[in-house]
PAZA-954013 format. One record per residue (C-alpha): residue in three letters; x, y, z. Coordinates in Angstrom, 1 decimal. Example, Ala and Ser with C-alpha at 12.3 -4.5 7.8 and 13.67 -1.06 7.14 Angstrom:
2
rec r=Ala	x=12.3	y=-4.5	z=7.8 $
rec r=Ser	x=13.7	y=-1.1	z=7.1 $
***
This chain:
452
rec r=Met	x=25.6	y=0.2	z=3.9 $
rec r=Val	x=26.9	y=-1.5	z=1.5 $
rec r=Thr	x=30.2	y=-0.1	z=-1.1 $
rec r=Arg	x=30.1	y=0.1	z=-4.6 $
rec r=Glu	x=32.9	y=-2.5	z=-5.0 $
rec r=Glu	x=30.6	y=-5.5	z=-2.6 $
rec r=Val	x=27.7	y=-4.0	z=-5.0 $
rec r=Arg	x=30.3	y=-4.9	z=-8.4 $
rec r=Gln	x=30.9	y=-8.6	z=-6.9 $
rec r=Arg	x=27.6	y=-9.5	z=-5.9 $
rec r=Met	x=26.7	y=-8.7	z=-9.7 $
rec r=Arg	x=29.6	y=-10.3	z=-10.8 $
rec r=Asp	x=28.7	y=-13.1	z=-8.5 $
rec r=Asp	x=25.5	y=-13.0	z=-10.1 $
rec r=Gly	x=26.1	y=-13.0	z=-13.7 $
rec r=Ile	x=23.7	y=-9.5	z=-14.2 $
rec r=Glu	x=24.3	y=-7.7	z=-17.9 $
rec r=Tyr	x=21.1	y=-5.3	z=-17.5 $
rec r=Leu	x=19.9	y=-2.7	z=-14.6 $
rec r=Leu	x=16.2	y=-1.9	z=-13.8 $
rec r=Val	x=16.4	y=1.9	z=-12.1 $
rec r=Gln	x=13.0	y=1.5	z=-10.5 $
rec r=Phe	x=10.8	y=4.8	z=-9.4 $
rec r=Val	x=7.2	y=5.4	z=-8.8 $
rec r=Asp	x=4.7	y=8.2	z=-10.3 $
rec r=Ile	x=2.6	y=10.0	z=-8.0 $
rec r=Asn	x=0.0	y=6.7	z=-8.1 $
rec r=Gly	x=2.7	y=4.3	z=-6.9 $
rec r=Ser	x=2.8	y=2.4	z=-10.6 $
rec r=Pro	x=6.0	y=1.1	z=-10.7 $
rec r=Lys	x=8.3	y=2.5	z=-13.7 $
rec r=Val	x=12.0	y=1.5	z=-14.6 $
rec r=Lys	x=14.9	y=2.6	z=-17.4 $
rec r=Met	x=16.9	y=-0.1	z=-18.2 $
rec r=Val	x=20.8	y=0.0	z=-18.6 $
rec r=Pro	x=23.4	y=-2.2	z=-19.3 $
rec r=Val	x=25.6	y=-2.9	z=-16.5 $
rec r=Ser	x=28.7	y=-1.5	z=-17.8 $
rec r=His	x=27.1	y=2.3	z=-16.9 $
rec r=Phe	x=26.4	y=0.9	z=-13.4 $
rec r=Glu	x=28.6	y=4.3	z=-12.4 $
rec r=Asp	x=26.5	y=6.8	z=-14.4 $
rec r=Val	x=23.0	y=5.6	z=-12.8 $
rec r=Ile	x=24.7	y=6.0	z=-9.2 $
rec r=Gly	x=26.4	y=9.6	z=-10.5 $
rec r=Asp	x=24.4	y=11.3	z=-12.5 $
rec r=Gly	x=21.3	y=8.6	z=-13.2 $
rec r=Ala	x=18.7	y=7.7	z=-15.7 $
rec r=Gly	x=17.7	y=10.6	z=-17.3 $
rec r=Phe	x=13.7	y=10.3	z=-18.5 $
rec r=Ala	x=11.1	y=13.3	z=-18.9 $
rec r=Gly	x=9.3	y=13.6	z=-16.0 $
rec r=Ala	x=6.1	y=14.8	z=-17.5 $
rec r=Ala	x=5.6	y=12.0	z=-19.5 $
rec r=Leu	x=4.1	y=11.1	z=-15.8 $
rec r=Pro	x=1.9	y=11.7	z=-13.7 $
rec r=Gly	x=2.4	y=14.1	z=-10.9 $
rec r=Met	x=6.2	y=14.7	z=-10.8 $
rec r=Gly	x=5.7	y=18.6	z=-10.7 $
rec r=Gln	x=7.0	y=18.9	z=-14.8 $
rec r=Gly	x=6.3	y=19.9	z=-18.0 $
rec r=Pro	x=7.6	y=19.5	z=-21.6 $
rec r=His	x=10.1	y=22.3	z=-20.7 $
rec r=Ser	x=11.1	y=21.1	z=-17.8 $
rec r=His	x=14.6	y=19.6	z=-17.4 $
rec r=Asp	x=15.7	y=16.3	z=-17.7 $
rec r=Met	x=14.5	y=13.9	z=-14.2 $
rec r=Met	x=17.5	y=11.5	z=-13.4 $
rec r=Ala	x=16.5	y=8.0	z=-11.7 $
rec r=Arg	x=19.8	y=7.4	z=-9.3 $
rec r=Ile	x=20.1	y=4.2	z=-7.4 $
rec r=Asp	x=19.8	y=3.3	z=-3.8 $
rec r=Ile	x=23.2	y=0.7	z=-4.1 $
rec r=Asp	x=21.7	y=-0.4	z=-0.9 $
rec r=Thr	x=18.7	y=-1.9	z=-2.7 $
rec r=Tyr	x=20.4	y=-4.5	z=-5.1 $
rec r=Thr	x=18.3	y=-7.1	z=-6.0 $
rec r=Pro	x=18.9	y=-9.4	z=-8.6 $
rec r=Val	x=15.2	y=-10.3	z=-10.5 $
rec r=Pro	x=14.1	y=-13.7	z=-9.5 $
rec r=Trp	x=12.1	y=-14.5	z=-12.6 $
rec r=Lys	x=15.0	y=-13.8	z=-15.0 $
rec r=Pro	x=18.5	y=-14.2	z=-14.8 $
rec r=Gly	x=21.0	y=-10.9	z=-16.1 $
rec r=Ile	x=19.1	y=-8.7	z=-14.3 $
rec r=Ala	x=18.7	y=-6.5	z=-11.1 $
rec r=Arg	x=16.8	y=-4.0	z=-9.7 $
rec r=Phe	x=17.5	y=-0.7	z=-7.6 $
rec r=Ala	x=14.9	y=1.8	z=-6.0 $
rec r=Ser	x=16.0	y=5.1	z=-7.3 $
rec r=Asp	x=15.2	y=9.2	z=-6.0 $
rec r=Leu	x=14.6	y=11.3	z=-9.0 $
rec r=Tyr	x=16.7	y=14.4	z=-9.2 $
rec r=Val	x=16.4	y=17.2	z=-10.9 $
rec r=Asp	x=19.7	y=19.5	z=-12.1 $
rec r=Gly	x=21.2	y=17.7	z=-9.4 $
rec r=Glu	x=18.9	y=18.5	z=-6.9 $
rec r=Ala	x=16.7	y=15.8	z=-5.3 $
rec r=His	x=13.3	y=16.2	z=-6.5 $
rec r=Pro	x=10.5	y=16.8	z=-4.2 $
rec r=Tyr	x=7.8	y=15.9	z=-6.6 $
rec r=Cys	x=9.3	y=12.3	z=-5.8 $
rec r=Pro	x=7.2	y=9.8	z=-3.5 $
rec r=Arg	x=10.0	y=8.1	z=-2.6 $
rec r=Val	x=12.3	y=11.2	z=-1.9 $
rec r=Asn	x=9.3	y=13.1	z=0.6 $
rec r=Leu	x=9.3	y=9.5	z=2.4 $
rec r=Lys	x=12.9	y=10.2	z=3.2 $
rec r=Arg	x=12.4	y=13.6	z=4.5 $
rec r=Val	x=9.4	y=12.5	z=6.7 $
rec r=Leu	x=11.3	y=9.6	z=8.5 $
rec r=Ser	x=14.6	y=11.6	z=8.5 $
rec r=Ser	x=12.5	y=14.1	z=10.5 $
rec r=Ala	x=11.3	y=11.5	z=12.3 $
rec r=Arg	x=15.0	y=10.0	z=13.1 $
rec r=Asp	x=16.2	y=13.0	z=14.7 $
rec r=Glu	x=13.3	y=13.0	z=17.2 $
rec r=Gly	x=14.4	y=9.6	z=17.7 $
rec r=Tyr	x=11.8	y=7.1	z=15.8 $
rec r=Val	x=12.2	y=4.6	z=13.5 $
rec r=Leu	x=8.9	y=3.5	z=11.6 $
rec r=Tyr	x=9.3	y=0.1	z=11.4 $
rec r=Val	x=6.0	y=-1.3	z=8.7 $
rec r=Gly	x=5.0	y=-5.3	z=7.1 $
rec r=Ile	x=2.2	y=-5.4	z=4.2 $
rec r=Glu	x=-0.6	y=-8.1	z=4.0 $
rec r=Pro	x=0.3	y=-7.7	z=-0.3 $
rec r=Glu	x=-3.8	y=-8.9	z=-1.5 $
rec r=His	x=-3.9	y=-9.5	z=-4.9 $
rec r=Phe	x=-6.4	y=-10.7	z=-7.9 $
rec r=Leu	x=-5.5	y=-13.4	z=-10.5 $
rec r=Val	x=-7.9	y=-13.0	z=-13.3 $
rec r=Thr	x=-8.3	y=-13.2	z=-17.4 $
rec r=Arg	x=-9.7	y=-10.4	z=-19.4 $
rec r=Asn	x=-12.7	y=-11.3	z=-21.2 $
rec r=Lys	x=-13.7	y=-10.8	z=-24.8 $
rec r=Asp	x=-15.9	y=-8.3	z=-24.3 $
rec r=Gly	x=-13.6	y=-6.3	z=-22.4 $
rec r=Thr	x=-15.2	y=-8.0	z=-18.7 $
rec r=Ile	x=-13.0	y=-9.7	z=-16.7 $
rec r=Ser	x=-13.4	y=-13.0	z=-14.6 $
rec r=Val	x=-11.6	y=-15.3	z=-11.9 $
rec r=Trp	x=-8.4	y=-17.1	z=-13.6 $
rec r=Asp	x=-9.6	y=-20.4	z=-12.6 $
rec r=Pro	x=-7.4	y=-23.2	z=-14.4 $
rec r=Asn	x=-8.8	y=-26.1	z=-12.6 $
rec r=Glu	x=-12.6	y=-24.8	z=-12.6 $
rec r=Val	x=-12.6	y=-24.9	z=-9.0 $
rec r=Asp	x=-12.7	y=-22.2	z=-7.3 $
rec r=Asn	x=-16.5	y=-21.2	z=-6.7 $
rec r=Leu	x=-17.3	y=-21.7	z=-3.0 $
rec r=Asp	x=-19.3	y=-19.0	z=-1.8 $
rec r=Lys	x=-16.4	y=-19.0	z=1.6 $
rec r=Pro	x=-13.3	y=-19.6	z=-0.2 $
rec r=Cys	x=-10.7	y=-18.5	z=2.2 $
rec r=Tyr	x=-7.7	y=-20.9	z=2.9 $
rec r=Asp	x=-9.4	y=-23.3	z=0.4 $
rec r=Phe	x=-7.3	y=-26.3	z=-0.4 $
rec r=Lys	x=-8.6	y=-26.8	z=-3.7 $
rec r=Gly	x=-8.5	y=-23.2	z=-4.2 $
rec r=Ile	x=-4.9	y=-22.8	z=-3.4 $
rec r=Ala	x=-4.1	y=-26.0	z=-5.1 $
rec r=Asn	x=-5.3	y=-24.8	z=-7.7 $
rec r=Val	x=-2.8	y=-21.6	z=-8.3 $
rec r=Met	x=0.0	y=-23.5	z=-6.3 $
rec r=Asp	x=3.1	y=-23.4	z=-9.1 $
rec r=Tyr	x=2.1	y=-19.4	z=-8.9 $
rec r=Leu	x=2.4	y=-18.8	z=-5.4 $
rec r=Arg	x=5.9	y=-21.7	z=-5.4 $
rec r=Asp	x=6.9	y=-19.4	z=-8.0 $
rec r=Met	x=6.4	y=-16.0	z=-6.0 $
rec r=Met	x=7.3	y=-17.5	z=-2.8 $
rec r=Glu	x=10.9	y=-19.1	z=-3.6 $
rec r=Gly	x=11.3	y=-15.8	z=-6.2 $
rec r=Met	x=11.0	y=-13.7	z=-2.9 $
rec r=Ser	x=13.2	y=-15.9	z=-0.6 $
rec r=Arg	x=16.1	y=-15.8	z=-3.2 $
rec r=Val	x=16.5	y=-11.7	z=-2.7 $
rec r=Gly	x=16.1	y=-12.4	z=1.0 $
rec r=Trp	x=12.6	y=-11.2	z=2.0 $
rec r=Asp	x=12.2	y=-14.1	z=4.2 $
rec r=Val	x=8.3	y=-15.1	z=3.2 $
rec r=Tyr	x=6.7	y=-16.9	z=6.0 $
rec r=Gln	x=3.4	y=-17.5	z=4.4 $
rec r=Ser	x=0.4	y=-17.7	z=1.3 $
rec r=Asp	x=-2.8	y=-18.1	z=1.3 $
rec r=His	x=-6.0	y=-17.9	z=-0.5 $
rec r=Glu	x=-7.9	y=-14.8	z=0.6 $
rec r=Asp	x=-11.8	y=-14.2	z=1.0 $
rec r=Ala	x=-12.5	y=-13.8	z=-2.4 $
rec r=Asn	x=-12.4	y=-16.1	z=-5.2 $
rec r=Gly	x=-9.1	y=-15.7	z=-7.2 $
rec r=Gln	x=-7.5	y=-13.7	z=-4.1 $
rec r=Tyr	x=-4.2	y=-14.2	z=-2.6 $
rec r=Glu	x=-2.3	y=-12.9	z=-0.6 $
rec r=Ile	x=1.7	y=-13.7	z=0.4 $
rec r=Asn	x=3.4	y=-12.8	z=3.4 $
rec r=Phe	x=6.8	y=-11.3	z=4.2 $
rec r=Val	x=9.1	y=-10.6	z=7.5 $
rec r=Phe	x=8.0	y=-6.4	z=8.2 $
rec r=Thr	x=11.3	y=-4.1	z=8.0 $
rec r=Asp	x=11.8	y=-0.3	z=8.0 $
rec r=Ala	x=9.2	y=2.0	z=6.2 $
rec r=Leu	x=11.4	y=2.5	z=3.4 $
rec r=Thr	x=12.5	y=-0.8	z=2.3 $
rec r=Thr	x=9.4	y=-1.8	z=2.8 $
rec r=Ala	x=7.8	y=0.3	z=0.3 $
rec r=Asp	x=10.7	y=-0.7	z=-2.0 $
rec r=Arg	x=9.6	y=-4.2	z=-1.9 $
rec r=Tyr	x=6.4	y=-3.6	z=-2.0 $
rec r=Thr	x=7.0	y=-1.6	z=-5.3 $
rec r=Phe	x=9.2	y=-4.7	z=-6.5 $
rec r=Phe	x=6.4	y=-7.4	z=-5.4 $
rec r=Lys	x=3.5	y=-6.1	z=-7.5 $
rec r=Met	x=6.0	y=-5.9	z=-10.5 $
rec r=Met	x=6.9	y=-9.8	z=-9.7 $
rec r=Thr	x=2.9	y=-10.3	z=-9.1 $
rec r=Ser	x=2.8	y=-9.4	z=-12.7 $
rec r=Gln	x=5.3	y=-11.4	z=-14.0 $
rec r=Tyr	x=4.6	y=-14.8	z=-12.3 $
rec r=Ala	x=1.1	y=-14.9	z=-13.4 $
rec r=Gln	x=2.2	y=-14.1	z=-17.1 $
rec r=Arg	x=3.3	y=-17.1	z=-17.4 $
rec r=Tyr	x=0.3	y=-18.9	z=-16.5 $
rec r=Gly	x=-1.8	y=-16.4	z=-18.4 $
rec r=Ala	x=-3.4	y=-14.6	z=-15.7 $
rec r=Ile	x=-3.2	y=-11.0	z=-15.0 $
rec r=Ala	x=-2.4	y=-10.1	z=-11.1 $
rec r=Thr	x=-4.6	y=-7.4	z=-10.4 $
rec r=His	x=-3.7	y=-5.1	z=-7.5 $
rec r=Met	x=-7.1	y=-3.4	z=-8.0 $
rec r=Ala	x=-8.7	y=-2.1	z=-4.6 $
rec r=Lys	x=-12.3	y=-3.8	z=-5.7 $
rec r=Pro	x=-12.2	y=-5.7	z=-9.0 $
rec r=Phe	x=-15.5	y=-7.1	z=-8.5 $
rec r=Thr	x=-18.8	y=-5.9	z=-7.2 $
rec r=Asp	x=-19.8	y=-9.0	z=-5.1 $
rec r=Arg	x=-16.6	y=-10.2	z=-3.8 $
rec r=Thr	x=-13.8	y=-8.9	z=-1.1 $
rec r=Gly	x=-12.0	y=-6.2	z=-2.3 $
rec r=Ser	x=-8.2	y=-6.3	z=-1.8 $
rec r=Ala	x=-6.3	y=-4.3	z=1.1 $
rec r=Gly	x=-2.4	y=-3.4	z=1.6 $
rec r=His	x=-3.4	y=-4.2	z=5.7 $
rec r=Ile	x=-0.1	y=-2.7	z=6.9 $
rec r=His	x=1.7	y=-3.7	z=10.8 $
rec r=Phe	x=3.4	y=-1.1	z=12.4 $
rec r=His	x=5.0	y=0.0	z=15.1 $
rec r=Leu	x=8.2	y=2.6	z=16.5 $
rec r=Ala	x=10.9	y=1.8	z=17.7 $
rec r=Asp	x=14.1	y=3.5	z=19.0 $
rec r=Ala	x=16.1	y=4.9	z=16.7 $
rec r=Ala	x=19.3	y=4.6	z=18.9 $
rec r=Thr	x=18.3	y=1.3	z=20.1 $
rec r=Gly	x=15.7	y=-0.7	z=18.0 $
rec r=Glu	x=13.1	y=-1.1	z=21.2 $
rec r=Asn	x=9.6	y=-1.4	z=19.9 $
rec r=Leu	x=8.8	y=2.0	z=21.8 $
rec r=Phe	x=4.6	y=0.8	z=21.1 $
rec r=Leu	x=5.3	y=-2.2	z=23.7 $
rec r=Asp	x=3.8	y=-2.2	z=27.4 $
rec r=Glu	x=3.2	y=-5.3	z=29.2 $
rec r=Glu	x=1.8	y=-3.4	z=32.3 $
rec r=Asp	x=-0.5	y=-1.8	z=29.7 $
rec r=Pro	x=-3.6	y=-1.0	z=32.0 $
rec r=Gln	x=-6.3	y=-1.5	z=29.3 $
rec r=Gly	x=-4.7	y=-5.3	z=28.7 $
rec r=Leu	x=-3.3	y=-4.5	z=25.2 $
rec r=Gly	x=0.2	y=-4.6	z=25.9 $
rec r=Leu	x=0.6	y=-0.9	z=24.3 $
rec r=Ser	x=2.8	y=1.7	z=25.4 $
rec r=Glu	x=1.3	y=5.6	z=26.4 $
rec r=Met	x=3.2	y=6.4	z=23.1 $
rec r=Ala	x=1.1	y=3.8	z=20.4 $
rec r=Tyr	x=-2.1	y=4.6	z=22.2 $
rec r=His	x=-1.2	y=8.4	z=21.3 $
rec r=Phe	x=-0.2	y=7.7	z=17.8 $
rec r=Ile	x=-3.7	y=5.6	z=17.1 $
rec r=Gly	x=-4.6	y=9.3	z=18.3 $
rec r=Gly	x=-3.3	y=11.1	z=15.6 $
rec r=Ile	x=-4.5	y=8.3	z=13.2 $
rec r=Phe	x=-7.8	y=9.4	z=14.3 $
rec r=Ala	x=-7.2	y=12.8	z=14.7 $
rec r=His	x=-6.8	y=12.9	z=10.6 $
rec r=Ala	x=-8.2	y=9.5	z=9.4 $
rec r=Gln	x=-10.8	y=11.2	z=6.7 $
rec r=Ala	x=-8.1	y=13.3	z=5.0 $
rec r=Leu	x=-5.4	y=10.7	z=5.4 $
rec r=Cys	x=-8.0	y=8.1	z=3.5 $
rec r=Cys	x=-7.7	y=10.1	z=1.3 $
rec r=Val	x=-4.0	y=9.3	z=0.9 $
rec r=Thr	x=-4.0	y=5.2	z=2.1 $
rec r=Ser	x=-7.3	y=4.7	z=-0.6 $
rec r=Pro	x=-6.4	y=7.6	z=-3.3 $
rec r=Thr	x=-9.0	y=6.0	z=-6.3 $
rec r=Val	x=-12.7	y=6.0	z=-7.0 $
rec r=Asn	x=-12.6	y=2.2	z=-7.2 $
rec r=Cys	x=-10.8	y=2.0	z=-3.1 $
rec r=Tyr	x=-14.6	y=3.4	z=-1.7 $
rec r=Lys	x=-16.0	y=1.0	z=-3.5 $
rec r=Arg	x=-14.4	y=-1.3	z=-0.2 $
rec r=Leu	x=-14.4	y=1.5	z=2.6 $
rec r=Gln	x=-18.4	y=1.1	z=2.2 $
rec r=Val	x=-20.6	y=2.0	z=5.8 $
rec r=Gly	x=-23.1	y=-0.8	z=6.5 $
rec r=Gly	x=-21.4	y=-2.9	z=4.0 $
rec r=Ala	x=-19.7	y=-5.1	z=6.2 $
rec r=Leu	x=-22.2	y=-7.4	z=5.9 $
rec r=Leu	x=-23.1	y=-6.7	z=2.5 $
rec r=Gly	x=-21.6	y=-6.5	z=-1.5 $
rec r=Ser	x=-19.8	y=-9.9	z=-1.1 $
rec r=Arg	x=-20.3	y=-13.9	z=-1.5 $
rec r=Ser	x=-18.4	y=-14.6	z=1.7 $
rec r=Gly	x=-20.8	y=-12.5	z=3.9 $
rec r=Phe	x=-18.0	y=-10.4	z=5.0 $
rec r=Leu	x=-16.2	y=-7.5	z=3.3 $
rec r=Trp	x=-13.6	y=-7.3	z=6.3 $
rec r=Thr	x=-13.2	y=-3.5	z=6.2 $
rec r=Pro	x=-13.9	y=-1.5	z=8.8 $
rec r=Ala	x=-15.7	y=2.0	z=7.7 $
rec r=Phe	x=-15.1	y=3.7	z=11.1 $
rec r=Val	x=-12.3	y=5.3	z=12.9 $
rec r=Ser	x=-12.5	y=3.2	z=15.8 $
rec r=Tyr	x=-9.4	y=0.9	z=17.2 $
rec r=Gly	x=-9.3	y=-2.8	z=19.9 $
rec r=Asp	x=-7.9	y=-5.9	z=20.7 $
rec r=Asn	x=-7.6	y=-9.0	z=17.9 $
rec r=Asn	x=-10.7	y=-7.7	z=16.3 $
rec r=Arg	x=-10.7	y=-7.8	z=12.6 $
rec r=Thr	x=-13.8	y=-5.0	z=13.1 $
rec r=Gln	x=-11.8	y=-2.2	z=13.9 $
rec r=Met	x=-10.0	y=0.1	z=12.0 $
rec r=Ile	x=-6.8	y=-0.5	z=14.1 $
rec r=Arg	x=-6.4	y=-3.8	z=15.4 $
rec r=Thr	x=-4.2	y=-5.2	z=17.9 $
rec r=Ala	x=-2.5	y=-7.9	z=16.7 $
rec r=Gly	x=-0.7	y=-8.5	z=19.5 $
rec r=Pro	x=1.5	y=-6.3	z=22.2 $
rec r=Gly	x=2.9	y=-3.7	z=21.0 $
rec r=His	x=1.9	y=-4.4	z=17.2 $
rec r=Leu	x=-0.6	y=-2.2	z=15.1 $
rec r=Glu	x=-2.3	y=-3.3	z=12.1 $
rec r=Asp	x=-4.7	y=-0.7	z=10.4 $
rec r=Arg	x=-7.3	y=-2.5	z=7.9 $
rec r=Thr	x=-7.8	y=0.2	z=6.0 $
rec r=Val	x=-5.3	y=0.8	z=3.6 $
rec r=Ser	x=-6.1	y=-0.4	z=-0.1 $
rec r=Ala	x=-3.9	y=-2.3	z=-2.0 $
rec r=Ala	x=-4.0	y=0.7	z=-4.3 $
rec r=Cys	x=-2.3	y=2.8	z=-2.7 $
rec r=Asn	x=1.2	y=4.5	z=-3.3 $
rec r=Pro	x=3.2	y=3.0	z=-0.5 $
rec r=Tyr	x=5.2	y=5.6	z=-0.1 $
rec r=Leu	x=2.9	y=8.4	z=0.0 $
rec r=Thr	x=0.7	y=6.4	z=2.3 $
rec r=Leu	x=3.8	y=6.1	z=5.2 $
rec r=Ala	x=4.8	y=9.6	z=4.8 $
rec r=Ala	x=1.3	y=10.1	z=5.5 $
rec r=Tyr	x=0.6	y=7.5	z=8.1 $
rec r=Met	x=3.8	y=8.3	z=9.9 $
rec r=Thr	x=3.2	y=12.0	z=10.0 $
rec r=Ala	x=-0.3	y=11.9	z=11.6 $
rec r=Gly	x=1.0	y=9.0	z=14.0 $
rec r=Leu	x=3.6	y=11.7	z=15.3 $
rec r=Asp	x=1.1	y=14.4	z=15.9 $
rec r=Gly	x=-0.3	y=12.6	z=17.8 $
rec r=Ile	x=2.6	y=12.3	z=19.8 $
rec r=Arg	x=3.4	y=15.9	z=19.9 $
rec r=Asn	x=0.4	y=16.8	z=21.2 $
rec r=Arg	x=-0.5	y=13.5	z=23.7 $
rec r=Leu	x=-3.7	y=13.1	z=21.3 $
rec r=Asp	x=-6.0	y=10.0	z=23.2 $
rec r=Pro	x=-7.8	y=8.2	z=21.1 $
rec r=Gly	x=-10.4	y=7.6	z=23.5 $
rec r=Lys	x=-11.0	y=3.7	z=25.2 $
rec r=Pro	x=-10.9	y=0.5	z=22.9 $
rec r=Asn	x=-13.9	y=-0.9	z=21.3 $
rec r=Leu	x=-13.8	y=-4.5	z=22.2 $
rec r=Ala	x=-17.5	y=-5.4	z=20.4 $
rec r=Asn	x=-18.1	y=-7.1	z=17.1 $
rec r=Met	x=-18.3	y=-3.1	z=15.4 $
rec r=Tyr	x=-20.3	y=-5.1	z=12.6 $
rec r=Asp	x=-23.5	y=-5.8	z=15.3 $
rec r=Leu	x=-23.1	y=-2.1	z=15.7 $
rec r=Gly	x=-26.3	y=0.3	z=13.8 $
rec r=Leu	x=-25.4	y=3.5	z=12.5 $
rec r=Asp	x=-26.9	y=5.0	z=15.6 $
rec r=Glu	x=-25.3	y=3.0	z=18.3 $
rec r=Ile	x=-21.7	y=4.1	z=16.5 $
rec r=Arg	x=-22.4	y=7.7	z=16.8 $
rec r=Arg	x=-23.9	y=7.6	z=19.9 $
rec r=Arg	x=-20.7	y=6.0	z=21.0 $
rec r=Gly	x=-18.7	y=9.4	z=19.7 $
rec r=Ile	x=-17.1	y=7.1	z=16.8 $
rec r=Gln	x=-16.6	y=9.0	z=13.3 $
rec r=Leu	x=-16.8	y=7.3	z=9.8 $
rec r=Leu	x=-14.6	y=6.9	z=7.0 $
rec r=Pro	x=-15.1	y=8.7	z=3.6 $
rec r=Gln	x=-18.0	y=7.4	z=1.2 $
rec r=Ser	x=-16.3	y=8.2	z=-1.8 $
rec r=Leu	x=-12.8	y=9.8	z=-3.1 $
rec r=Ala	x=-14.6	y=13.2	z=-3.7 $
rec r=Glu	x=-15.5	y=12.9	z=0.3 $
rec r=Ala	x=-12.0	y=12.3	z=1.4 $
rec r=Leu	x=-10.4	y=14.9	z=-1.1 $
rec r=Ala	x=-12.7	y=17.4	z=1.1 $
rec r=His	x=-10.8	y=16.8	z=4.1 $
rec r=Leu	x=-7.6	y=16.8	z=2.7 $
rec r=Ser	x=-7.9	y=20.3	z=1.6 $
rec r=Glu	x=-8.5	y=21.5	z=5.1 $
rec r=Asp	x=-5.9	y=18.9	z=7.0 $
rec r=Glu	x=-2.9	y=21.2	z=6.8 $
rec r=Val	x=-0.8	y=18.2	z=9.1 $
rec r=Ile	x=-1.5	y=15.5	z=5.7 $
rec r=Gln	x=-1.6	y=18.3	z=3.2 $
rec r=Glu	x=2.4	y=19.0	z=4.8 $
rec r=Ser	x=3.3	y=14.6	z=4.9 $
rec r=Leu	x=3.4	y=14.9	z=0.9 $
rec r=Gly	x=4.8	y=18.0	z=0.5 $
rec r=Pro	x=4.8	y=20.0	z=-2.4 $
rec r=Ile	x=3.1	y=16.5	z=-4.0 $
rec r=Tyr	x=0.0	y=17.5	z=-2.4 $
rec r=Asp	x=-0.6	y=20.1	z=-4.9 $
rec r=Glu	x=-0.6	y=17.6	z=-7.9 $
rec r=Phe	x=-2.2	y=15.2	z=-5.4 $
rec r=Ala	x=-5.1	y=17.2	z=-5.3 $
rec r=Ala	x=-5.4	y=17.7	z=-8.7 $
rec r=Leu	x=-5.3	y=15.1	z=-10.5 $
rec r=Lys	x=-7.8	y=13.2	z=-7.8 $
rec r=Gln	x=-10.4	y=16.1	z=-8.5 $
rec r=Ala	x=-9.8	y=15.1	z=-12.0 $
rec r=Glu	x=-10.3	y=11.7	z=-11.6 $
rec r=Trp	x=-13.1	y=12.5	z=-9.7 $
rec r=Lys	x=-14.6	y=14.4	z=-11.8 $
rec r=Glu	x=-14.0	y=11.8	z=-15.1 $
rec r=Tyr	x=-15.8	y=9.0	z=-13.2 $
rec r=His	x=-18.6	y=11.2	z=-12.1 $
rec r=Arg	x=-19.2	y=12.0	z=-15.7 $
rec r=Gln	x=-19.5	y=8.6	z=-17.1 $
rec r=Val	x=-22.5	y=6.4	z=-17.2 $
rec r=Ser	x=-22.4	y=2.7	z=-16.6 $
rec r=Gln	x=-23.4	y=-0.5	z=-17.2 $
rec r=Trp	x=-25.6	y=-0.2	z=-14.2 $
rec r=Glu	x=-27.3	y=3.0	z=-14.4 $
rec r=Leu	x=-28.3	y=1.8	z=-18.1 $
rec r=Asp	x=-30.1	y=-1.5	z=-16.6 $
rec r=Arg	x=-31.5	y=0.3	z=-14.2 $
rec r=Tyr	x=-32.8	y=3.6	z=-15.7 $
rec r=Leu	x=-33.2	y=2.8	z=-19.7 $
rec r=Thr	x=-37.4	y=1.7	z=-19.3 $
rec r=Met	x=-38.1	y=3.2	z=-16.3 $
rec r=Phe	x=-39.1	y=6.3	z=-17.2 $
***
């Protein structure tokens, strides 16, 4: 915790003249108000005011009272791409009360309840994203300044990463300047796709940082004439972008990793609590998927049978079955190391505040009810046919947003994780699915126009 005076001194030392008051809408899209530093006290006390009905899913109409974004001074971050500006994450208030439709307020509610039970959630995110350019006809192409990013298997390729090294250096140096302990970057599995990794921390801070990370990518990419997109699957024939989460629960008093058990009889280094947490995730996986993969486009990367199809590289790297195992990337949940779990199904297009609130709630339900995830699956899941997967009792993730919404409508645990946001979320996503389903695509024209 820092004091106001400590933050004021930091701002003076850093030459800060303006503040970006950061918040998100229901989609997790970054929003800001820009405030002169002379009004620092205003955005701590009253907050930066705006019309909540101007954003989707905020529980307000045009008649509603002002929504006020109050900064969290612990999130002070000088903006690395623009000297003289700092960012603060904020919580939303209406009439002096924390607004329950604010995704950050909702996540704090869930995390506070968990802390009362003795738990803290630690999370790291693998932020995959594409760099693209928009063509005159409205289509997009991979941003490939030297025309070398054309391999069928471009992952880790030196020429591919050298192609965008200035962008990656800008990002990594900027992240280091704001103290995120960035430790590696790489060219990902698809042409034009990259990942930059930074060290894990508590769930709220990680959600704040992931939101700011998306802001950073947009600004640094612009320097080079590119668009940074965290859309789940912008290309039909290339791997999609995930926001894989790495996580464990810690003891709120001691910081001890509660998922770690070196004597685990199953050999994964996981505690009984970790297995129950996985059991909770599995019990709610289909409904949870609606929150972790919240757009119609997300399900283009979650296709059963698509693991070996639909990608030039040969894999989509996205398990669509509800399973866990050892250090095995064909599972929904991979044991990346003793006491260290990774969920590979989470979409880059998720709202991190809603995702982590729902994930924590599902996992804690497993702990409270001692839910059993079954034995780990150690096979290559991509080699198993659907009949064998079903024979083993392994569930499948929803194959469309409509299917995921149907599961969410029946899962009171995941609904509760969103609080009153659930009604807004469900209505918005139903409308999104209906609008999408009414569209006539180019694929349909190409296939059917002269068929009949």
